N, C-alpha and C positions, 0 to 999 in steps of 0.2 A: 502492499499502498505506499504513495506519494502525500509524502506530505512537504509542504511548502518553504511552509513557520507556523510555530504553535501557533500565533498568532493568527494565522488565511488557514488551517485546521480544525473544523464544525471538533472532533474526537480526538481526545488528547491520550494514550492509549499508555500513557506513564499514571495516570488520572483512574480511568478507568471514566472522567467527564467528558460531556455532552458540551460544549457551549455552547449556546443556543441564538446568542447574538451575534455570532461567525458571521458574518459578510458573503460568505461559500452557501452558508443557504440564503441565500434573496429570500428574507424576508420573513420568512414561510412559513417559521415558529410561532406570524407571531395572527395577529386578524382572525377572522372568522371561521379559517378551521388550522390555526396553531394548534387544539389541543388533537385533533385528530393528526394533522402530522406531523404532531412530537411523538402519539402512543410507534408510526409506523416506520419511525425512521430510528428510535429510541432499540426496537422488537431488532429492526435493520444488524445494527451494528450489535446487539449483545450477542446474537444472532449465532448459535454454534453447530449451526444445524447446512450440507450439504446442501446443494449451493444453497451459499451462505444467502440469505435471509428470505427460505425458501416460505419455511413454515409466519413468516409474514403478510405475504399476499396479497390475502383477506384482510389484512388493515391497512397496506395498500385502496386499496380497493376502495376500504370502503371512506378516505381521504379522500379519495377522487370522485366520487358520492355527492362531494361538502366544495367541487370548487362549481 
């Protein structure tokens, strides 16, 4: 996985935290769909399934429903 810099990454593998304010998320974590996006994105980030995130498909479908 490529990270430009710790400030530019949405996920910090050292701390295990998601930076919801990262400009790379394009503001998706805010607004009317923010909670749905956060749930889907966090699911993907923390997924241990192969292929990565396969267990999060329904969450992303739910997120797409509010867009």
